[in-house]
C-alpha positions in Angstrom: -101.7 -53.7 110.7 -98.7 -53.0 108.5 -95.6 -55.1 108.5 -92.5 -52.9 108.2 -89.3 -54.8 107.5 -86.0 -53.0 108.2 -82.9 -54.3 106.4 -79.4 -53.8 107.6 -77.8 -50.5 106.5 -75.4 -52.0 103.9 -77.9 -54.5 102.5 -78.8 -53.8 98.9 -82.3 -54.8 97.9 -82.0 -55.2 94.1 -81.5 -57.9 91.5 -77.8 -57.8 91.1 -76.3 -57.1 94.5 -78.8 -58.7 97.0 -77.1 -60.1 100.1 -78.2 -63.1 102.1 -80.7 -61.1 104.2 -82.4 -59.5 101.1 -82.6 -62.9 99.4 -84.3 -64.3 102.6 -86.8 -61.4 102.6 -87.5 -61.6 98.9 -88.1 -65.3 98.9 -90.5 -65.2 101.8 -92.3 -62.1 100.5 -93.0 -63.9 97.3 -95.0 -66.6 99.0 -96.5 -64.6 101.9 -100.2 -64.4 102.2 -99.8 -61.0 103.9 -97.7 -59.4 101.2 -100.3 -56.5 100.8 -99.4 -55.4 104.3 -95.6 -55.7 103.9 -93.3 -52.7 103.4 -89.5 -53.2 103.1 -87.1 -50.4 104.1 -83.5 -50.1 103.0 -80.9 -47.9 101.5 -81.6 -46.4 98.1 -81.0 -48.8 95.2 -82.3 -49.4 91.7 -85.2 -51.4 93.0 -88.6 -50.1 91.8 -90.8 -52.6 93.6 -93.8 -50.9 95.1 -93.4 -52.3 98.5 -89.8 -51.1 98.8 -89.2 -47.8 100.6 -85.8 -46.0 100.1 -84.2 -44.6 103.2 -81.6 -41.8 102.8 -77.9 -42.5 103.1 -75.8 -40.3 105.5 -72.2 -39.4 105.6 -72.0 -39.4 109.4 -73.4 -41.8 112.0 -74.7 -43.9 109.2 -76.5 -46.6 111.1 -77.9 -44.2 113.6 -79.2 -41.8 110.9 -80.6 -44.8 109.0 -82.6 -46.2 111.8 -83.7 -42.7 113.0 -85.1 -42.0 109.5 -87.0 -45.3 109.7 -88.6 -44.4 113.1 -89.6 -40.9 111.8 -91.4 -42.4 108.8 -93.3 -44.8 111.1 -93.9 -42.2 113.8 -96.2 -43.7 116.4 -98.5 -45.7 114.2 -98.7 -49.2 115.7 -97.3 -51.9 113.4 -95.2 -55.1 113.2 -91.6 -54.1 112.9 -89.2 -56.8 111.6 -85.5 -56.2 112.1 -82.9 -58.3 110.3 -79.6 -59.0 111.9 -79.2 -55.7 113.8 -80.1 -56.1 117.5 -78.9 -52.6 118.2 -81.6 -51.3 115.8 -84.1 -53.1 118.1 -82.7 -51.5 121.2 -83.1 -48.1 119.7 -86.6 -48.6 118.2 -88.0 -50.3 121.3 -87.3 -47.0 123.2 -88.6 -44.8 120.4 -91.6 -46.8 119.4 -92.4 -49.0 122.4 -96.0 -49.8 121.4 -95.1 -51.7 118.3 -94.7 -55.5 117.9 -91.2 -56.6 117.2 -89.7 -59.6 115.4 -85.9 -59.7 115.4 -84.2 -62.0 112.9 -80.6 -63.3 113.5 -78.7 -64.4 110.4 -75.3 -64.5 112.1 -73.7 -65.4 115.4 -75.4 -63.1 118.0 -72.2 -63.1 120.1 -70.5 -61.2 117.3 -73.3 -58.7 116.6 -73.4 -55.3 118.3 -76.3 -55.2 120.7 -76.4 -58.9 121.6 -72.8 -59.8 122.5 -73.3 -59.7 126.3 -75.6 -61.9 128.3 -77.4 -58.8 129.7 -78.1 -57.6 126.2 -79.5 -60.9 125.0 -81.7 -61.3 128.1 -83.1 -57.8 127.5 -83.8 -58.8 123.9 -85.6 -62.1 124.6 -87.7 -60.5 127.4 -88.7 -57.4 125.4 -89.0 -58.6 121.8 -92.2 -60.3 120.8 -90.4 -63.0 118.7 -86.9 -63.9 117.7 -86.2 -65.8 114.5 -83.0 -67.7 114.1 -82.0 -69.0 110.6 -80.4 -72.0 112.2 -80.4 -74.0 115.4 -76.7 -73.2 115.7 -77.4 -69.5 115.9 -80.1 -70.2 118.4 -77.7 -72.1 120.7 -75.2 -69.3 120.5 -77.9 -66.8 121.5 -79.0 -68.8 124.5 -75.5 -69.3 125.9 -75.9 -68.5 129.6 -79.7 -68.5 129.3 -82.3 -71.2 129.7 -84.1 -71.5 126.3 -86.8 -73.6 128.0 -87.9 -70.6 130.0 -89.0 -68.8 126.8 -91.4 -69.6 123.9 -91.0 -66.4 121.8 -88.5 -67.8 119.4 -88.4 -70.0 116.3 -85.9 -71.4 113.9 -86.8 -70.6 110.3 -84.3 -71.6 107.6 -83.4 -70.0 104.3 -85.4 -71.9 101.7 -86.3 -72.4 98.1 -89.3 -73.7 96.3 -88.5 -77.3 95.7 -88.4 -78.6 92.1 -91.2 -81.0 91.2 -88.6 -83.3 89.7 -84.9 -83.5 89.4 -83.7 -81.2 86.5 -81.3 -82.5 83.9 -77.7 -82.2 85.1 -74.4 -81.4 83.4 -71.0 -82.3 84.6 -70.5 -79.1 86.5 -69.0 -78.5 90.0 -70.0 -75.2 91.4 -68.8 -72.9 94.3 -70.7 -69.8 95.4 -69.5 -67.3 98.0 -66.6 -65.0 98.9 -63.4 -66.2 97.2 -61.4 -66.4 100.4 -59.8 -69.0 102.7 -62.6 -68.7 105.4 -65.0 -70.0 102.8 -62.6 -72.7 101.8 -62.2 -71.4 98.2 -58.5 -72.4 98.2 -59.5 -76.0 99.1 -62.1 -76.0 96.4 -59.7 -74.9 93.7 -56.9 -77.4 94.7 -59.3 -80.3 95.0 -61.0 -79.7 91.7 -57.6 -79.1 90.0 -56.6 -82.6 91.1 -60.0 -84.1 90.1 -59.8 -82.7 86.5 -56.6 -84.7 85.9 -58.7 -87.9 85.7 -62.0 -86.3 84.8 -61.2 -83.6 82.1 -64.8 -83.5 80.8 -66.1 -81.7 83.9 -66.5 -77.9 84.2 -65.5 -76.0 87.3 -67.4 -72.8 88.0 -67.4 -70.2 90.8 -69.5 -67.2 91.6 -68.5 -64.4 94.0 -65.8 -61.8 94.7 -63.2 -60.9 97.3 -61.8 -57.3 97.5 -58.9 -58.5 99.6 -58.2 -61.6 97.7 -55.0 -63.5 98.6 -55.8 -66.7 96.6 -54.3 -67.0 93.1 -56.5 -67.3 90.0 -56.7 -70.9 88.8 -56.8 -71.5 85.1 -59.2 -74.5 85.4 -61.9 -72.5 87.3 -64.2 -70.2 85.4 -64.9 -67.3 87.7 -68.2 -65.6 87.0 -67.7 -62.8 89.5 -70.7 -61.2 91.3 -73.9 -62.4 89.6 -77.6 -62.1 90.7 -79.3 -64.7 92.7 -81.5 -65.8 89.8 -78.4 -66.7 87.7 -76.9 -68.6 90.6 -80.0 -70.7 90.9 -79.9 -71.5 87.1 -76.3 -72.7 87.5 -77.2 -74.9 90.6 -80.1 -76.3 88.6 -77.7 -77.7 85.9 -74.8 -78.5 88.2 -74.3 -82.1 89.4 -72.2 -81.1 92.4 -71.9 -78.0 94.5 -69.3 -77.4 97.2 -69.4 -75.4 100.4 -66.1 -76.1 102.1 -66.1 -73.3 104.8 -63.5 -73.6 107.5 -65.2 -71.0 109.7 -68.5 -71.5 111.5 -71.1 -70.7 108.9 -74.4 -69.6 110.6 -76.2 -71.6 107.9 -75.4 -72.8 104.4 -77.8 -71.5 101.7 -75.9 -73.3 98.9 -76.7 -76.8 100.4 -80.4 -75.9 100.9 -80.7 -74.6 97.3 -78.8 -77.5 95.9 -81.0 -80.1 97.6 -84.2 -78.3 96.4 -82.8 -78.3 92.8 -81.6 -81.9 92.8 -77.8 -81.2 93.1 -75.5 -83.0 95.5 -73.7 -80.6 97.9 -70.4 -81.4 99.6 -69.9 -79.3 102.7 -67.8 -79.0 105.9 -69.4 -79.6 109.3 -68.7 -76.1 110.6 -71.5 -74.0 112.2 -74.9 -74.5 110.7 -73.7 -76.3 107.6 -74.6 -79.7 109.1 -78.2 -78.5 109.5 -78.5 -77.2 106.0 -76.8 -80.2 104.5 -78.7 -82.7 106.6 -79.2 -85.2 103.8 -76.1 -84.2 101.8 -72.4 -85.1 102.1 -70.8 -83.5 105.2 -67.1 -83.7 105.8 -65.5 -83.4 109.2 -62.1 -81.7 109.4 -62.4 -80.8 105.7 -59.3 -80.7 103.6 -58.2 -81.0 99.9 -57.8 -84.7 100.0 -61.2 -85.4 101.5 -63.0 -83.1 99.0 -61.0 -84.8 96.1 -62.0 -88.3 97.4 -65.6 -87.3 97.7 -65.6 -85.9 94.1 -64.2 -89.2 92.9 -67.0 -91.1 94.6 -69.6 -88.9 93.0 -68.1 -89.2 89.5 -69.3 -92.8 89.5 -72.8 -92.6 87.9 -74.4 -95.3 90.2 -73.0 -93.7 93.3 -74.1 -90.2 92.2 -77.7 -91.3 91.3 -78.2 -93.1 94.6 -77.0 -90.2 96.7 -78.8 -87.6 94.5 -82.2 -89.4 94.9 -81.8 -89.8 98.6 -81.1 -86.1 99.1 -83.8 -84.9 96.8 -86.5 -87.2 98.3 -85.6 -86.3 101.9 -85.2 -82.5 101.6 -87.9 -80.8 103.6 -86.8 -77.1 103.8 -89.4 -75.6 101.4 -90.0 -71.9 100.8 -93.8 -72.1 101.0 -93.6 -74.0 104.4 -91.0 -71.7 105.9 -93.0 -68.6 104.8 -96.1 -70.0 106.5 -94.1 -70.1 109.8 -93.3 -66.4 109.4 -96.8 -65.5 108.6 -98.0 -67.5 111.6 -95.8 -65.3 113.9 -97.2 -62.2 112.2 -100.8 -63.3 112.4 -100.6 -63.2 116.2 -100.5 -59.4 116.1 -102.7 -58.7 113.1 -106.2 -57.9 114.2 -108.6 -56.2 111.7 -110.3 -53.7 113.9 -113.3 -53.6 111.5 -113.7 -57.3 111.9 -113.3 -57.6 115.6 -115.7 -60.3 116.8 -118.8 -59.0 118.6 -119.5 -62.3 120.2 -116.4 -64.0 121.5 -115.8 -67.6 122.7 -114.1 -67.7 126.1 -112.7 -70.7 127.8 -112.5 -70.1 131.5 -110.2 -72.6 133.3 -110.4 -72.1 137.1 -111.6 -73.4 140.4 -115.4 -72.9 140.4 -115.7 -74.6 143.8 -118.1 -77.2 142.5 -116.8 -79.6 145.1 -118.0 -77.4 148.0 -121.7 -77.5 147.1 -122.2 -73.8 146.2 -121.0 -72.4 149.5 -119.0 -69.9 147.4 -121.7 -69.0 144.9 -120.5 -65.4 145.1 -116.9 -66.1 143.9 -115.0 -63.9 141.6 -114.8 -66.7 139.0 -118.6 -66.9 138.8 -119.0 -63.1 138.5 -116.5 -63.2 135.5 -118.7 -65.7 133.8 -121.8 -63.6 134.4 -120.1 -60.5 133.2 -119.0 -62.0 129.9 -122.4 -63.6 129.4 -124.1 -60.2 129.9 -121.9 -58.8 127.2 -123.2 -61.5 124.9 -120.1 -63.6 124.8 -120.0 -67.4 124.9 -118.3 -68.4 128.2 -117.3 -72.0 128.7 -116.2 -72.8 132.3 -114.0 -75.7 133.1 -113.3 -76.7 136.7 -109.7 -78.1 136.7 -109.7 -78.7 140.4 -112.9 -80.8 140.2 -111.4 -82.8 137.3 -108.2 -83.5 139.3 -110.1 -84.3 142.5 -112.3 -86.9 140.7 -109.4 -88.6 138.8 -107.5 -91.4 140.4 -105.3 -92.0 137.4 -101.5 -91.7 138.1 -101.1 -89.5 135.1 -104.2 -87.3 135.9 -102.3 -84.1 135.2 -101.4 -85.2 131.7 -105.0 -86.3 131.2 -106.2 -82.8 132.3 -103.9 -81.1 129.8 -104.9 -83.4 127.0 -108.6 -82.8 127.8 -108.1 -79.0 127.8 -106.4 -79.3 124.4 -109.3 -81.3 123.0 -111.8 -78.8 124.4 -109.8 -76.0 122.7 -109.9 -77.9 119.4 -113.7 -78.3 119.6 -114.6 -74.9 121.0 -111.9 -72.8 119.3 -111.9 -70.0 121.9 -110.8 -66.5 121.2 -109.7 -66.0 124.8 -108.5 -68.4 127.5 -108.7 -67.2 131.1 -106.6 -69.0 133.7 -107.5 -68.7 137.3 -105.2 -69.8 140.1 -104.0 -72.7 138.1 -100.6 -74.3 138.3 -101.7 -77.5 136.5 -101.7 -76.1 132.9 -98.4 -77.0 131.3 -96.3 -75.0 129.0 -96.8 -77.3 126.1 -100.6 -76.8 126.5 -100.2 -73.0 126.2 -98.1 -73.5 123.1 -100.8 -75.8 121.6 -103.4 -73.0 122.2 -101.4 -70.7 119.9 -100.9 -73.5 117.3 -104.7 -74.2 117.3 -105.6 -70.6 117.0 -102.7 -68.1 116.3 -104.9 -65.1 117.3 -106.0 -66.6 120.7 -105.3 -64.6 123.8 -104.3 -66.2 127.1 -104.7 -64.3 130.4 -104.3 -65.1 134.0 -106.5 -63.7 136.8 -104.7 -63.6 140.1 -106.6 -62.6 143.2 -104.2 -63.1 146.1 -101.9 -60.6 147.9 -98.5 -59.8 146.4 -97.2 -58.4 149.7 -93.6 -59.5 150.6 -94.9 -62.0 153.2 -96.5 -64.1 150.6 -94.8 -63.2 147.3 -92.2 -65.9 147.2 -94.7 -68.7 147.7 -97.4 -67.1 145.5 -95.1 -66.0 142.7 -94.8 -69.6 141.5 -98.5 -69.4 140.5 -98.5 -65.8 139.5 -95.5 -66.0 137.2 -95.8 -69.6 136.1 -95.2 -69.8 132.3 -95.5 -66.0 132.1 -93.7 -65.9 128.7 -96.5 -68.0 127.2 -99.3 -65.8 128.6 -100.4 -62.5 126.9 -101.5 -60.7 130.0 -101.9 -61.1 133.8 -104.4 -59.2 135.9 -103.8 -58.9 139.6 -105.9 -57.3 142.4 -103.0 -55.1 143.6 -101.2 -52.3 141.8 -98.0 -54.0 140.5 -95.1 -53.5 142.9 -91.3 -53.5 142.7 -91.2 -57.3 142.6 -93.0 -57.3 139.3 -91.1 -54.5 137.5 -89.4 -57.0 135.3 -92.7 -58.0 133.8 -94.7 -54.7 134.2 -95.6 -54.6 130.5 -97.5 -57.8 131.0 -99.2 -57.1 134.3 -102.2 -54.8 135.0 -104.3 -54.0 138.0 -107.8 -55.5 138.1 -110.2 -54.2 140.8 -112.4 -56.6 142.8 -115.9 -56.2 141.3 -119.6 -56.8 141.8 -122.5 -58.3 139.9 -126.0 -57.3 140.9 -127.2 -60.9 140.4 -124.8 -61.9 143.2 -124.5 -58.8 145.4 -128.3 -58.3 145.5 -128.8 -57.0 149.1 -129.5 -53.3 149.8 -128.6 -53.0 153.4 -128.9 -49.2 153.5 -132.7 -49.7 153.2 -132.9 -51.8 156.4 -135.0 -50.5 159.2 -133.6 -52.8 161.9 -130.1 -54.2 162.2 -129.1 -57.0 164.5 -125.4 -56.1 164.3 -123.8 -52.6 164.1 -120.5 -53.9 162.9 -119.5 -57.0 160.8 -116.0 -58.3 160.2 -114.8 -61.6 158.7 -111.4 -63.1 158.0 -110.5 -66.5 156.7 -107.5 -68.6 156.1 -108.6 -69.5 152.6 -112.0 -69.9 151.0 -111.3 -73.4 149.8 -110.2 -74.5 153.2 -113.3 -73.2 154.8 -112.0 -73.4 158.4 -109.2 -71.7 160.3 -105.8 -73.3 160.2 -105.0 -74.8 163.6 -102.6 -72.6 165.6 -102.5 -69.9 163.0 -103.0 -66.3 164.1 -102.4 -63.3 161.9 -102.0 -59.5 162.6 -105.8 -59.0 162.1 -106.7 -61.1 165.1 -104.7 -58.8 167.4 -106.3 -55.7 165.8 -109.8 -57.2 166.2 -109.2 -58.1 169.8 -108.1 -54.6 170.6 -111.0 -53.2 168.6 -113.5 -55.4 170.5 -112.2 -54.2 173.8 -112.8 -50.5 172.9 -116.2 -50.9 171.3 -118.5 -52.1 174.0 -121.1 -49.6 172.6 -121.5 -51.7 169.4 -123.4 -54.9 168.6 -120.8 -56.9 166.7 -120.3 -60.1 164.7 -116.7 -60.9 164.3 -115.4 -63.9 162.4 -111.8 -64.2 163.7 -109.6 -66.8 165.5 -110.8 -65.6 169.0 -114.4 -65.1 168.0 -116.8 -66.8 165.6 -115.9 -69.5 163.1 -116.1 -68.9 159.3 -119.5 -69.1 157.6 -120.2 -69.4 153.9 -123.0 -69.5 151.4 -126.4 -68.2 152.4 -125.4 -68.2 156.1 -122.7 -65.6 155.2 -125.3 -63.5 153.3 -127.8 -63.8 156.3 -125.1 -62.2 158.5 -124.5 -59.4 156.0 -128.2 -58.7 155.7 -128.4 -58.0 159.4 -125.4 -55.7 159.6 -125.2 -51.9 159.3 -121.4 -51.3 159.0 -118.5 -53.5 158.0 -114.7 -53.4 158.5 -112.5 -54.5 155.6 -109.1 -55.7 156.5 -106.7 -57.8 154.4 -103.9 -60.0 155.5 -100.2 -58.9 155.1 -98.5 -55.6 154.6 -100.6 -53.1 152.7 -100.3 -53.1 148.9 -101.7 -50.3 146.9 -105.4 -51.0 146.0 -105.3 -54.5 147.3 -108.2 -56.1 149.1 -109.5 -59.6 149.3 -112.6 -60.1 147.3 -114.7 -59.7 150.4 -114.7 -56.0 149.7 -117.2 -56.7 146.9 -119.6 -58.3 149.3 -119.5 -55.4 151.7 -119.8 -52.5 149.2 -121.9 -54.5 146.8 -124.5 -55.4 149.4 -124.9 -51.8 150.7 -123.1 -51.8 154.1 -121.1 -48.8 155.3 -117.5 -49.8 154.7 -114.5 -48.8 156.9 -111.1 -49.0 155.2 -107.5 -48.2 156.3 -106.1 -45.2 154.5 -103.0 -47.3 153.7 -105.0 -49.2 151.1 -105.2 -46.0 148.9 -108.9 -46.8 148.2 -109.5 -43.1 148.9 -108.4 -42.6 145.2 -111.6 -44.5 144.3 -114.1 -43.5 147.1 -114.7 -40.1 148.6 -114.0 -40.1 152.3 -117.1 -39.5 154.5 -119.4 -39.6 151.3 -118.9 -43.1 149.9 -116.7 -44.8 152.5 -115.0 -44.1 155.8 -111.2 -44.1 156.0 -109.3 -44.4 159.3 -105.7 -43.9 160.2 -105.3 -46.1 163.3 -107.2 -48.0 165.9 -108.3 -45.0 167.9 -109.4 -43.1 164.8 -111.5 -46.1 163.8 -113.1 -46.4 167.2 -114.0 -42.7 167.1 -115.6 -42.9 163.7 -117.5 -46.1 164.5 -119.0 -44.4 167.5 -120.0 -41.3 165.4 -121.6 -43.1 162.5 -123.3 -45.7 164.7 -125.3 -42.9 166.3 -126.0 -41.1 163.0 -128.2 -43.7 161.3 -129.5 -41.5 158.5 -126.0 -40.3 157.6 -124.7 -43.9 157.8 -127.3 -45.1 155.4 -126.7 -42.3 152.9 -122.9 -43.0 152.7 -123.6 -46.7 152.5 -125.9 -46.1 149.5 -123.4 -43.8 147.8 -120.7 -46.4 148.2 -123.0 -49.1 146.9 -124.0 -47.1 143.8 -120.3 -46.1 143.1 -119.1 -49.7 143.5 -121.8 -51.1 141.2 -121.1 -48.4 138.6 -117.4 -48.4 138.3 -116.7 -52.0 139.3 -119.5 -53.9 137.7 -118.8 -57.3 136.2 -119.5 -55.9 132.7 -117.0 -53.0 133.2 -114.3 -55.4 134.3 -114.9 -57.9 131.5 -114.8 -55.1 128.9 -111.5 -53.9 130.5 -110.0 -57.4 130.1 -111.0 -57.4 126.5 -109.6 -54.0 125.9 -106.2 -54.9 127.4 -106.0 -58.1 125.3 -107.0 -56.2 122.1 -110.1 -58.3 121.6 -112.4 -55.3 121.8 -111.8 -51.7 120.7 -112.6 -49.5 123.6 -111.4 -45.9 123.5 -112.4 -45.3 127.1 -109.5 -45.0 129.6 -110.6 -46.6 132.9 -109.7 -44.3 135.7 -107.6 -46.8 137.6 -105.2 -47.1 134.6 -103.8 -43.6 135.3 -103.5 -43.6 139.1 
């Protein structure tokens, strides 16, 4: 996958006129292990570097024409797009090229950049951009004003940096300023302070580099102004300068001069405005900076012993290194880079869920077990971990912390390619972050099996959406509804499915049935029994159905009928039944059913479904399943098919074959791998387009 970097329109990518963004990009490109994949786009300059692609200038709508030209070159080829300091470029490209992966870098205060000034704009960016990179913590804090940064994980602070010298270079008595020659940068303070300093220290040289088209500061005779010079020349001056000064009176997003000075063994004096405190962490920072304070600090540093002590402390403690900062950027990129020719055929999958080990196999037909079987049949290494059992067996007061620590250790030893989370609310955010740190290419998904109907959404959404920003994809057994529009790019429908080693009955072949109609509801598989005093809408429906179907032999598991049964007893009842009714709790959601539907279709019963489920998009009515519109319609159809035994068996068999074909465990597991990018599958599953 290519990495396409888009510079701001006015940013020149050449040796002489490179701005802060270009310097940042150049420095990191130099040490990137992914440089063969990197292409840098910017306005036409003298640059002849192979990886630099010139974009045409325009007289009108300059920024719009610029970013449009970029999008036309990329077309719809999927890539990593890195945008520097132009959030409005991101807003445009996200709509034009939605399937790309985006990293947006902020080099300045987001509250002053078009496209990120308002809270609404910044919330859109953080929710729709894969990663945000801030060049200082100060910029990050500005971005998250009005937002909770703890809610998100897709951001990182990565500083401007320089390859640190192996040893402190030889220094000359030079005091150096670099930047625009204006009052916001404190150039007037620098000139006045050094003028005063030279009176008692005439053997020192005062240098400055930079320009200012609207200059209102006089030219000082004691300062040698070098004008606009290339970055390489600036570094040579810093290398030989004893002291550098960054006396900005405005909020600097970050000070590059203090970072470069520390890496080259110079002592930097700076103000405490904006991100300068971060970049000059071990240097000399002056609060409420003025001429007198700069002058006094210069006097202190003119003493050899004072200077050497401070210089050594700064140099030894500096930690912002180009190689290390570039590794952080490459780490973000590597999460998206998958070599399709090297996709693993045999994946390692860590499945963290409730495998019901504490209920003695009474749920041997659970969805979690079928997932394990499906991945195993595809020759993947599946490692199940029952978090509920671990917590149940632990009496330690910090058992949740122990659980997370154990899972992290398992991840280190097993190094999975995919982590599947069941209905788990015990896995902490920091654990999900550690997964990505252990393996940058790891994918994390959640499988959610419960209803998302409005009756249950508020209580269930705590599990469904828990730490959603740290999870790559969520699969739910309903078509995502309006409550999930905010996260629709991360949520996909996952049908309930079968596995022939679990759904092994073929009831359509039976010659004698004990029951004509089977129905079962429960108040939770893990509970195992009905909740005392709880009656839902299905109980009323079943009671009315029972009163109108005296012509049928029935086995109903409902509040006013039989108690829930599990394990082999449940299968014994299925094996004796000809037809089955599938009803789910709550208001109907498109394509939703409890996983009981797999037992009914998968074991060869004739299944009756309400038309409101929309399952008629999957199964042909009267050929693979029977759909009813209301109670009277259901009664009428039950009476008909109960008397037409051969037709009943034929439809049941068709439904059985269809279900095992399109909803097999292997098909579902391949679909999960396709959606997470761990397997290249060109096939479009039919439920993806309905």
